[in-house]
C-alpha angles and dihedrals in degrees: 000000000000093000092052095044089054095045094044092050102039102029088228123116122214115261115208111234119233091234127076095275100148097221129030091227096052130089125225137310092041103106151064122301131193117237130191092277108014142335138304130193121218120196130196110310137155099285096217089054090051090050090053092047091049090049088227111126090174087073089067087087087078096050095116126093094232094046091049090057104033094040097034096128090052092046091048092052091047092050091046091052086061098041091053089065095072139036121266091249092053091051093046092054091046098046094043089052086060090049091243124158106251141128143192113255107230130200111246092252090055096052099080090057095051110118094227092048089052092047092051089049087229095165132050139162140225136191118258113198093221100050111007125235117026120189117215146161112282126232102288097215124072115204119184099217102029107029114186123224140172102251104168144357128276107269120268116233106280095006095123100030095113093042093051095045090050090050088053090055102261113144125221094263094053092045089051090051092050090050093047091051092050092241091124132023128213121202110242091231089057089055091049092049091050093050 
């Protein structure tokens, strides 16, 4: 909604910057920055504090709300020139020591092993009759009294045909006739599970 509220009230649409600014309506430094060995994201922070943490007083020329938005591509490039001088781990240690919002950008295959991801129980698995264990993203919301969880797989085509027809009052003879005529289909794994 924030994009539409802005556009409706100003008559001006957001223009996506060419830099790594993460959202077209946000000023620098909000975005992703290359480091010596990877990438780092930096969220909205007091800019003067970020300049101090980066040990780059030349960046102070952008310490103005209008400049951080209107010159965000230039600011991003200037910040990235600094972040490329150290490793991601070195910058994380430095920026977190200044209590700045930042994070290491992980490759997808690295995410499941991240300590915070493990702590949040962000991934889970279930059994799929056709192939066995399937890993998936867990329910993202934790509620104390009604916790959600992935309990089973999405149904395979025809997996619950017999069960549903029986709930609707069809007897075994009628279900067999529907199957024989091709009117309904039952997944072979469902037959095996019922046996």
